[in-house]
C-alpha positions as CSV (number, residue, x, y, z in Angstrom):
1,M,68.1,-83.1,123.0
2,A,66.1,-79.5,122.2
3,V,62.6,-81.7,121.7
4,L,63.0,-83.2,124.4
5,V,64.0,-80.0,127.1
6,H,60.9,-78.5,124.9
7,L,58.6,-80.8,126.1
8,I,60.1,-80.2,129.4
9,V,60.0,-76.5,129.7
10,T,56.4,-76.7,128.0
11,L,55.2,-78.6,130.9
12,G,57.0,-76.4,133.3
13,M,54.9,-73.2,132.3
14,L,51.6,-74.7,131.8
15,Y,50.8,-77.0,134.4
16,V,54.3,-76.8,137.1
17,I,53.6,-72.9,137.6
18,P,49.8,-73.2,138.1
19,A,50.1,-75.7,140.5
20,G,52.6,-75.0,142.7
21,L,51.1,-71.4,143.1
22,R,47.5,-72.5,144.5
23,L,49.7,-74.7,146.5
24,I,52.0,-71.8,148.3
25,D,48.8,-70.0,148.5
26,P,45.3,-71.3,147.3
27,A,43.5,-67.5,148.1
28,G,45.9,-65.3,147.5
29,L,47.1,-66.9,143.9
30,R,44.2,-68.4,143.0
31,G,44.1,-65.5,140.4
32,I,46.9,-65.7,139.0
33,A,47.5,-69.6,139.0
34,R,44.2,-69.4,136.6
35,I,45.1,-67.3,134.1
36,W,48.6,-68.5,134.1
37,P,48.2,-71.3,131.0
38,L,47.6,-68.3,129.2
39,L,50.6,-65.6,129.9
40,A,52.4,-69.1,129.5
41,A,51.3,-70.0,126.3
42,P,53.6,-67.4,124.4
43,G,56.3,-68.9,126.2
44,A,55.5,-72.4,125.2
45,V,54.6,-71.2,121.8
46,C,58.2,-69.8,121.4
47,L,59.6,-73.5,122.3
48,W,59.2,-74.8,119.2
49,L,59.5,-71.5,116.3
50,P,63.2,-70.6,114.9
51,R,65.3,-68.3,116.8
52,G,64.9,-64.5,116.1
53,A,63.0,-61.7,116.6
54,G,59.1,-63.5,116.6
55,A,60.7,-65.8,119.4
56,A,62.4,-63.0,121.4
57,V,59.1,-60.9,121.6
58,L,56.9,-64.2,122.3
59,A,59.7,-65.5,125.6
60,A,59.1,-61.3,126.5
61,L,56.0,-61.9,127.2
62,Y,56.6,-64.6,129.6
63,A,58.9,-63.5,131.0
64,A,57.1,-60.3,132.0
65,A,54.7,-62.4,133.6
66,T,57.5,-64.8,135.5
67,L,58.7,-60.7,136.7
68,A,54.8,-59.6,138.0
69,L,55.2,-63.2,139.6
70,A,59.1,-62.6,141.3
71,A,57.2,-58.8,142.0
72,R,55.2,-60.4,144.1
73,A,58.1,-62.0,146.7
74,P,58.9,-58.9,148.4
75,A,56.0,-57.5,149.6
76,R,55.1,-61.7,150.9
77,L,58.5,-61.5,152.3
78,L,57.6,-57.6,154.1
79,R,54.2,-59.6,155.8
80,S,56.4,-63.0,156.5
81,L,58.4,-60.8,159.2
82,R,56.0,-58.5,160.6
83,T,55.3,-60.2,163.6
84,P,51.9,-59.2,165.8
85,T,53.6,-56.8,167.7
86,G,54.6,-55.2,164.3
87,R,58.0,-56.0,165.0
88,A,60.4,-57.2,162.5
89,G,60.6,-61.4,163.6
90,P,63.1,-64.0,161.7
91,L,62.1,-65.3,158.1
92,A,60.8,-68.9,159.1
93,P,62.7,-71.9,157.0
94,A,59.7,-72.8,154.7
95,E,58.9,-69.0,153.3
96,I,62.7,-68.5,152.3
97,A,61.5,-71.6,150.1
98,V,58.4,-70.2,149.7
99,L,59.7,-67.1,148.5
100,T,62.8,-68.1,146.0
101,A,59.6,-70.5,144.3
102,L,58.5,-67.2,143.6
103,V,61.7,-65.3,142.5
104,A,63.1,-68.6,140.2
105,P,60.6,-68.6,137.4
106,S,62.2,-64.7,136.4
107,V,65.1,-66.6,136.1
108,A,64.4,-69.1,133.7
109,G,62.3,-66.2,131.9
110,T,65.5,-63.8,131.3
111,A,67.7,-66.7,129.7
112,L,64.6,-67.8,127.6
113,V,64.1,-64.2,126.0
114,A,68.3,-63.7,125.6
115,E,68.4,-68.0,124.1
116,R,65.1,-67.2,121.9
117,A,67.1,-64.3,120.0
118,G,70.1,-65.9,120.1
119,Y,72.0,-63.4,122.3
120,R,74.3,-64.7,124.2
121,L,73.2,-63.2,127.7
122,F,76.3,-62.7,130.0
123,G,78.6,-64.4,127.1
124,F,76.8,-68.0,127.7
125,D,76.2,-69.9,124.9
126,L,73.1,-71.0,123.9
127,D,73.1,-74.8,124.9
128,I,73.2,-73.1,128.1
129,L,70.9,-70.5,128.4
130,A,69.0,-73.1,126.6
131,L,68.6,-75.5,130.1
132,T,68.6,-72.2,132.5
133,V,65.0,-72.5,131.6
134,P,64.1,-76.2,132.6
135,H,67.0,-75.7,135.7
136,F,64.7,-73.1,136.8
137,H,61.3,-73.9,136.6
138,F,62.3,-77.2,138.4
139,A,64.8,-77.3,140.6
140,G,64.5,-73.4,140.6
141,F,60.8,-73.5,141.9
142,T,59.5,-77.0,141.9
143,A,62.2,-77.8,144.3
144,A,61.8,-74.9,146.5
145,L,58.1,-75.1,146.8
146,V,57.9,-79.0,147.5
147,A,61.1,-78.6,150.0
148,G,59.3,-75.4,151.5
149,L,55.5,-77.4,152.0
150,V,58.4,-80.3,153.5
151,C,59.2,-77.8,156.0
152,R,55.9,-76.5,156.8
153,A,54.9,-80.0,157.7
154,A,57.7,-81.9,159.3
155,P,56.7,-82.4,162.7
156,A,58.0,-81.2,165.8
157,A,59.0,-77.8,166.8
158,P,57.8,-74.7,164.8
159,G,59.9,-74.8,162.1
160,G,60.0,-78.3,161.0
161,T,62.4,-80.7,162.3
162,T,66.5,-79.9,162.4
163,L,66.4,-82.2,158.5
164,S,63.4,-80.2,157.2
165,R,65.4,-76.4,158.1
166,W,68.5,-77.7,156.3
167,A,65.8,-79.0,152.8
168,A,64.0,-75.5,152.8
169,Y,67.4,-73.7,153.4
170,S,69.8,-75.9,151.3
171,V,67.5,-76.3,148.0
172,P,67.0,-72.5,148.1
173,G,70.4,-72.2,149.0
174,G,71.9,-74.6,146.8
175,T,70.5,-73.5,143.4
176,L,71.5,-70.0,144.2
177,L,75.3,-71.5,144.6
178,V,74.7,-72.9,140.7
179,L,73.9,-70.1,139.6
180,L,77.1,-68.2,140.8
181,G,78.9,-70.9,139.9
182,Y,78.6,-70.1,135.9
183,F,79.8,-66.5,136.7
184,V,82.2,-68.1,138.4
185,D,83.9,-71.9,137.3
186,D,83.4,-75.2,137.5
187,W,84.3,-75.9,141.1
188,A,82.0,-73.3,142.5
189,E,79.1,-75.2,140.2
190,L,80.3,-78.5,141.7
191,A,80.0,-76.7,145.6
192,G,76.5,-75.6,144.4
193,A,75.3,-78.7,143.5
194,V,76.7,-80.6,146.5
195,V,74.8,-78.4,148.8
196,L,71.9,-78.5,146.3
197,T,71.7,-82.4,146.6
198,G,72.1,-82.5,150.7
199,G,69.2,-80.4,149.9
200,M,67.4,-82.4,147.8
201,W,67.7,-85.8,149.8
202,A,66.6,-84.9,152.5
203,V,63.2,-84.0,150.7
204,A,63.3,-86.7,150.0
205,L,63.5,-88.5,153.2
206,L,61.2,-86.6,154.3
207,T,59.2,-87.6,152.1
208,W,59.3,-91.1,152.6
209,R,59.8,-91.0,156.0
210,E,57.2,-88.7,157.7
211,I,55.1,-87.3,154.9
212,R,54.2,-90.5,152.8
213,P,53.2,-93.2,156.2
214,G,50.7,-90.8,157.1
215,A,49.1,-89.3,153.5
216,R,45.4,-91.5,153.3
217,G,45.0,-93.4,150.0
218,R,47.6,-95.3,148.1
219,T,47.4,-93.4,144.9
220,T,49.1,-90.9,146.4
221,R,51.7,-92.8,148.7
222,A,52.6,-93.7,145.6
223,L,53.3,-90.5,144.9
224,L,55.3,-89.4,147.3
225,A,57.2,-92.8,146.9
226,V,58.0,-92.2,143.6
227,S,59.0,-89.0,143.9
228,A,61.7,-89.7,146.9
229,A,62.6,-92.4,145.0
230,V,63.5,-90.1,142.0
231,L,65.2,-87.9,143.5
232,V,68.0,-90.6,144.6
233,A,69.0,-91.4,141.0
234,T,68.4,-87.7,139.6
235,M,71.0,-86.0,142.0
236,L,73.6,-88.2,142.2
237,L,73.5,-87.8,138.2
238,A,73.6,-84.1,139.0
239,L,76.8,-84.8,140.7
240,W,78.3,-87.1,138.7
241,W,78.0,-84.2,135.7
242,A,79.2,-81.4,137.3
243,L,82.4,-83.4,139.4
244,G,83.5,-84.8,135.9
245,E,82.6,-80.7,134.5
246,A,85.1,-79.5,137.2
247,T,87.8,-82.4,137.4
248,D,87.3,-83.9,133.6
249,L,86.9,-87.1,134.4
250,V,84.5,-88.8,131.8
251,H,80.9,-87.8,132.8
252,P,77.0,-88.0,130.7
253,T,77.0,-85.6,127.9
254,L,74.7,-82.6,128.4
255,T,71.8,-84.7,126.0
256,W,72.4,-87.8,128.3
257,M,71.8,-85.8,131.5
258,A,68.1,-84.3,129.7
259,A,67.0,-87.3,129.1
260,T,67.5,-88.7,132.1
261,H,68.4,-86.4,135.0
262,G,66.1,-84.1,133.5
263,L,63.1,-86.0,132.2
264,G,63.2,-87.8,135.7
265,N,62.7,-84.6,137.8
266,A,60.5,-83.4,135.5
267,L,58.0,-86.1,135.3
268,G,59.0,-88.8,138.4
269,F,59.6,-86.1,140.6
270,A,58.4,-82.5,140.5
271,L,54.5,-83.7,138.5
272,C,54.6,-86.7,141.3
273,S,55.4,-84.2,143.9
274,L,53.2,-81.8,142.9
275,L,50.0,-84.2,142.1
276,A,50.6,-85.5,145.3
277,W,50.4,-82.0,147.8
278,R,47.6,-82.0,146.1
279,R,45.8,-84.4,147.2
280,L,47.8,-84.3,150.8
281,A,46.2,-80.4,150.4
282,V,42.3,-81.3,149.1
283,D,42.3,-84.0,152.2
284,R,43.0,-81.8,155.1
285,M,40.1,-79.6,153.6
286,E,37.7,-82.2,153.7
287,T,38.4,-83.0,157.4
288,T,38.8,-79.3,157.9
289,P,36.0,-78.7,160.5
Protein backbone atom coordinates (compact mmCIF):
# COMPACT_ATOMS: atom_id res chain seq x y z
CA MET A 1 0.00 0.00 0.00
CA ALA A 2 2.81 2.41 0.84
CA VAL A 3 4.21 2.51 -2.70
CA LEU A 4 0.77 3.16 -4.20
CA VAL A 5 -0.02 5.91 -1.69
CA HIS A 6 3.36 7.53 -2.34
CA LEU A 7 2.74 7.55 -6.09
CA ILE A 8 -0.69 9.11 -5.59
CA VAL A 9 0.69 11.78 -3.25
CA THR A 10 3.54 12.56 -5.63
CA LEU A 11 1.01 13.21 -8.39
CA GLY A 12 -0.92 15.48 -6.05
CA MET A 13 2.13 17.45 -5.01
CA LEU A 14 3.84 17.91 -8.36
CA TYR A 15 0.91 18.27 -10.76
CA VAL A 16 -2.51 18.50 -9.14
CA ILE A 17 -1.84 21.51 -6.91
CA PRO A 18 -0.07 23.73 -9.48
CA ALA A 19 -2.65 22.83 -12.15
CA GLY A 20 -5.42 23.66 -9.72
CA LEU A 21 -3.86 26.98 -8.72
CA ARG A 22 -3.88 28.07 -12.36
CA LEU A 23 -7.59 27.34 -12.49
CA ILE A 24 -8.31 29.25 -9.27
CA ASP A 25 -6.60 32.46 -10.36
CA PRO A 26 -4.53 32.33 -13.58
CA ALA A 27 -3.07 35.78 -12.96
CA GLY A 28 -2.79 36.12 -9.19
CA LEU A 29 -1.47 32.60 -8.55
CA ARG A 30 0.59 32.23 -11.71
CA GLY A 31 3.89 32.82 -9.93
CA ILE A 32 3.40 30.30 -7.14
CA ALA A 33 1.91 27.76 -9.58
CA ARG A 34 5.02 28.06 -11.74
CA ILE A 35 7.46 27.38 -8.92
CA TRP A 36 5.25 24.94 -7.00
CA PRO A 37 6.94 21.77 -8.38
CA LEU A 38 10.23 23.08 -6.95
CA LEU A 39 8.58 23.81 -3.60
CA ALA A 40 6.94 20.39 -3.61
CA ALA A 41 10.06 18.45 -4.62
CA PRO A 42 11.32 18.00 -1.02
CA GLY A 43 7.92 16.61 -0.04
CA ALA A 44 7.92 14.19 -2.96
CA VAL A 45 11.46 13.02 -2.14
CA CYS A 46 10.76 12.52 1.56
CA LEU A 47 8.03 10.00 0.73
CA TRP A 48 10.61 7.54 -0.51
CA LEU A 49 13.00 7.89 2.43
CA PRO A 50 12.85 5.93 5.68
CA ARG A 51 11.09 7.69 8.54
CA GLY A 52 13.47 9.86 10.50
CA ALA A 53 14.99 13.30 10.87
CA GLY A 54 16.05 13.65 7.22
CA ALA A 55 12.62 12.78 5.86
CA ALA A 56 10.96 15.04 8.43
CA VAL A 57 13.11 18.03 7.45
CA LEU A 58 12.20 17.61 3.79
CA ALA A 59 8.54 17.21 4.74
CA ALA A 60 8.76 20.40 6.80
CA LEU A 61 9.99 22.32 3.75
CA TYR A 62 6.93 21.17 1.85
CA ALA A 63 4.66 21.94 4.80
CA ALA A 64 6.04 25.48 4.88
CA ALA A 65 5.01 25.91 1.24
CA THR A 66 1.50 24.66 1.98
CA LEU A 67 1.20 27.00 4.94
CA ALA A 68 2.32 29.91 2.75
CA LEU A 69 -0.42 28.95 0.31
CA ALA A 70 -2.99 28.81 3.11
CA ALA A 71 -1.85 32.27 4.24
CA ARG A 72 -3.28 33.65 0.98
CA ALA A 73 -6.78 32.60 2.00
CA PRO A 74 -7.53 35.41 4.52
CA ALA A 75 -6.70 38.17 2.04
CA ARG A 76 -8.78 36.48 -0.63
CA LEU A 77 -11.62 36.10 1.87
CA LEU A 78 -11.58 39.82 2.66
CA ARG A 79 -11.60 40.71 -1.04
CA SER A 80 -14.50 38.34 -1.64
CA LEU A 81 -16.56 39.85 1.17
CA ARG A 82 -15.98 43.43 0.02
CA THR A 83 -18.74 44.86 -2.16
CA PRO A 84 -18.34 47.78 -4.61
CA THR A 85 -19.67 50.08 -1.88
CA GLY A 86 -16.98 48.90 0.53
CA ARG A 87 -19.38 47.06 2.81
CA ALA A 88 -19.19 43.39 3.69
CA GLY A 89 -21.35 41.15 1.54
CA PRO A 90 -22.25 37.46 1.54
CA LEU A 91 -19.60 34.95 0.56
CA ALA A 92 -20.41 33.14 -2.68
CA PRO A 93 -20.68 29.33 -2.39
CA ALA A 94 -18.04 28.82 -5.07
CA GLU A 95 -15.64 31.03 -3.14
CA ILE A 96 -16.08 28.91 0.00
CA ALA A 97 -15.00 25.89 -2.01
CA VAL A 98 -12.00 27.74 -3.45
CA LEU A 99 -10.88 28.97 -0.03
CA THR A 100 -11.11 25.38 1.24
CA ALA A 101 -8.86 24.29 -1.62
CA LEU A 102 -6.23 26.86 -0.64
CA VAL A 103 -6.16 25.74 2.99
CA ALA A 104 -6.46 21.95 2.57
CA PRO A 105 -2.85 21.23 1.49
CA SER A 106 -1.60 22.65 4.80
CA VAL A 107 -3.46 19.87 6.64
CA ALA A 108 -1.76 17.35 4.36
CA GLY A 109 1.63 19.00 4.89
CA THR A 110 1.27 18.95 8.68
CA ALA A 111 0.28 15.28 8.67
CA LEU A 112 3.21 14.51 6.38
CA VAL A 113 5.75 16.04 8.78
CA ALA A 114 4.41 14.01 11.70
CA GLU A 115 4.24 10.77 9.73
CA ARG A 116 7.75 11.14 8.28
CA ALA A 117 9.09 11.91 11.76
CA GLY A 118 7.35 8.82 13.15
CA TYR A 119 5.36 11.01 15.54
CA ARG A 120 1.77 10.01 16.34
CA LEU A 121 0.23 13.47 16.03
CA PHE A 122 -2.88 13.73 18.27
CA GLY A 123 -2.41 10.04 18.97
CA PHE A 124 -3.25 8.91 15.40
CA ASP A 125 -1.60 5.82 13.96
CA LEU A 126 1.08 6.53 11.39
CA ASP A 127 -0.95 4.74 8.72
CA ILE A 128 -3.86 7.13 9.30
CA LEU A 129 -1.52 10.12 9.09
CA ALA A 130 -0.07 8.73 5.87
CA LEU A 131 -3.56 8.44 4.35
CA THR A 132 -4.48 11.95 5.52
CA VAL A 133 -1.87 13.30 3.10
CA PRO A 134 -3.54 12.08 -0.13
CA HIS A 135 -7.00 12.71 1.30
CA PHE A 136 -6.34 16.43 1.70
CA HIS A 137 -4.61 16.72 -1.64
CA PHE A 138 -7.54 15.18 -3.49
CA ALA A 139 -10.72 15.42 -1.35
CA GLY A 140 -9.54 18.59 0.37
CA PHE A 141 -7.93 20.42 -2.55
CA THR A 142 -9.11 18.96 -5.85
CA ALA A 143 -12.69 18.05 -4.94
CA ALA A 144 -13.32 21.44 -3.33
CA LEU A 145 -11.75 23.23 -6.30
CA VAL A 146 -13.81 21.30 -8.86
CA ALA A 147 -16.98 21.87 -6.81
CA GLY A 148 -16.24 25.59 -6.93
CA LEU A 149 -15.58 25.53 -10.67
CA VAL A 150 -18.81 23.63 -11.29
CA CYS A 151 -20.73 26.13 -9.16
CA ARG A 152 -19.25 29.03 -11.10
CA ALA A 153 -20.05 27.44 -14.44
CA ALA A 154 -23.55 26.21 -13.61
CA PRO A 155 -26.25 28.14 -15.45
CA ALA A 156 -29.14 30.07 -13.90
CA ALA A 157 -29.06 32.67 -11.16
CA PRO A 158 -25.89 34.21 -9.71
CA GLY A 159 -24.26 31.70 -7.42
CA GLY A 160 -25.32 28.75 -9.55
CA THR A 161 -28.22 26.35 -9.29
CA THR A 162 -29.45 24.92 -6.02
CA LEU A 163 -27.61 21.68 -6.72
CA SER A 164 -24.36 23.45 -7.56
CA ARG A 165 -24.60 25.53 -4.38
CA TRP A 166 -25.14 22.32 -2.43
CA ALA A 167 -21.99 20.88 -4.01
CA ALA A 168 -19.96 24.00 -3.22
CA TYR A 169 -21.08 23.90 0.42
CA SER A 170 -21.12 20.16 1.07
CA VAL A 171 -17.76 19.16 -0.39
CA PRO A 172 -15.83 21.52 1.93
CA GLY A 173 -18.29 20.81 4.75
CA GLY A 174 -18.04 17.05 4.33
CA THR A 175 -14.26 17.20 4.22
CA LEU A 176 -14.23 19.19 7.47
CA LEU A 177 -16.69 16.76 9.09
CA VAL A 178 -14.51 13.80 8.10
CA LEU A 179 -11.53 15.55 9.67
CA LEU A 180 -13.49 16.26 12.85
CA GLY A 181 -14.64 12.66 12.85
CA TYR A 182 -11.02 11.61 13.33
CA PHE A 183 -11.16 13.33 16.74
CA VAL A 184 -14.68 12.26 17.74
CA ASP A 185 -15.68 8.75 16.66
CA ASP A 186 -16.47 6.57 13.66
CA TRP A 187 -20.10 7.70 13.58
CA ALA A 188 -19.08 11.33 13.20
CA GLU A 189 -16.72 10.29 10.42
CA LEU A 190 -19.59 8.41 8.77
CA ALA A 191 -21.73 11.56 8.90
CA GLY A 192 -18.92 13.45 7.19
CA ALA A 193 -18.62 10.73 4.56
CA VAL A 194 -22.35 10.98 3.83
CA VAL A 195 -22.20 14.75 3.38
CA LEU A 196 -19.03 14.57 1.29
CA THR A 197 -20.46 11.80 -0.89
CA GLY A 198 -23.63 13.80 -1.47
CA GLY A 199 -21.57 16.77 -2.56
CA MET A 200 -19.32 14.71 -4.81
CA TRP A 201 -22.28 13.01 -6.46
CA ALA A 202 -23.78 16.46 -7.05
CA VAL A 203 -20.52 17.47 -8.74
CA ALA A 204 -20.67 14.32 -10.86
CA LEU A 205 -24.28 14.94 -11.91
CA LEU A 206 -23.67 18.59 -12.77
CA THR A 207 -20.51 17.70 -14.66
CA TRP A 208 -22.37 15.10 -16.72
CA ARG A 209 -25.58 17.06 -17.24
CA GLU A 210 -24.49 20.71 -17.39
CA ILE A 211 -20.78 20.98 -18.15
CA ARG A 212 -20.04 18.04 -20.45
CA PRO A 213 -22.65 18.75 -23.19
CA GLY A 214 -21.36 22.29 -23.74
CA ALA A 215 -17.67 21.37 -23.93
CA ARG A 216 -15.86 21.74 -27.23
CA GLY A 217 -14.06 18.65 -28.47
CA ARG A 218 -14.56 14.97 -27.83
CA THR A 219 -11.46 14.74 -25.66
CA THR A 220 -12.75 17.32 -23.20
CA ARG A 221 -16.18 15.70 -23.08
CA ALA A 222 -14.60 12.28 -22.55
CA LEU A 223 -12.46 13.57 -19.66
CA LEU A 224 -15.51 15.12 -18.03
CA ALA A 225 -17.51 11.94 -18.52
CA VAL A 226 -14.81 9.78 -16.93
CA SER A 227 -14.42 12.13 -13.97
CA ALA A 228 -18.18 12.07 -13.32
CA ALA A 229 -18.56 8.31 -13.72
CA VAL A 230 -15.60 7.51 -11.48
CA LEU A 231 -17.03 9.56 -8.61
CA VAL A 232 -20.15 7.40 -8.46
CA ALA A 233 -18.10 4.27 -7.76
CA THR A 234 -15.30 5.72 -5.63
CA MET A 235 -17.60 7.59 -3.26
CA LEU A 236 -19.80 4.52 -2.86
CA LEU A 237 -16.66 2.73 -1.68
CA ALA A 238 -16.01 5.58 0.76
CA LEU A 239 -19.49 5.18 2.20
CA TRP A 240 -19.03 1.42 2.50
CA TRP A 241 -15.74 1.82 4.34
CA ALA A 242 -17.06 4.51 6.73
CA LEU A 243 -20.20 2.47 7.45
CA GLY A 244 -18.12 -0.62 8.13
CA GLU A 245 -15.85 1.28 10.51
CA ALA A 246 -18.85 2.59 12.45
CA THR A 247 -20.87 -0.64 12.57
CA ASP A 248 -18.22 -3.38 12.32
CA LEU A 249 -19.86 -4.67 9.15
CA VAL A 250 -17.58 -6.29 6.58
CA HIS A 251 -15.85 -3.54 4.58
CA PRO A 252 -12.73 -3.05 2.45
CA THR A 253 -9.29 -2.89 4.03
CA LEU A 254 -7.20 0.26 3.85
CA THR A 255 -4.97 -1.41 1.28
CA TRP A 256 -7.95 -2.26 -0.90
CA MET A 257 -9.33 1.28 -0.49
CA ALA A 258 -6.02 2.79 -1.59
CA ALA A 259 -6.00 0.58 -4.69
CA THR A 260 -9.61 1.38 -5.64
CA HIS A 261 -11.03 4.50 -4.01
CA GLY A 262 -7.67 6.28 -3.79
CA LEU A 263 -6.35 5.42 -7.22
CA GLY A 264 -9.73 6.01 -8.86
CA ASN A 265 -10.11 9.45 -7.32
CA ALA A 266 -6.52 10.43 -8.14
CA LEU A 267 -6.50 9.36 -11.78
CA GLY A 268 -10.13 9.02 -12.80
CA PHE A 269 -11.50 12.07 -11.02
CA ALA A 270 -8.75 14.53 -10.10
CA LEU A 271 -6.45 14.15 -13.09
CA CYS A 272 -9.25 13.91 -15.65
CA SER A 273 -11.10 16.85 -14.09
CA LEU A 274 -8.08 19.14 -14.06
CA LEU A 275 -7.17 18.26 -17.63
CA ALA A 276 -10.75 18.89 -18.74
CA TRP A 277 -11.11 22.20 -16.89
CA ARG A 278 -7.77 23.33 -18.26
CA ARG A 279 -9.05 22.65 -21.78
CA LEU A 280 -12.29 24.47 -20.97
CA ALA A 281 -10.30 27.48 -19.75
CA VAL A 282 -8.25 27.53 -22.96
CA ASP A 283 -11.43 27.30 -25.05
CA ARG A 284 -12.91 30.28 -23.20
CA MET A 285 -9.79 32.33 -23.81
CA GLU A 286 -9.88 31.51 -27.52
CA THR A 287 -13.54 32.50 -27.85
CA THR A 288 -13.29 35.68 -25.77
CA PRO A 289 -12.89 38.77 -27.98
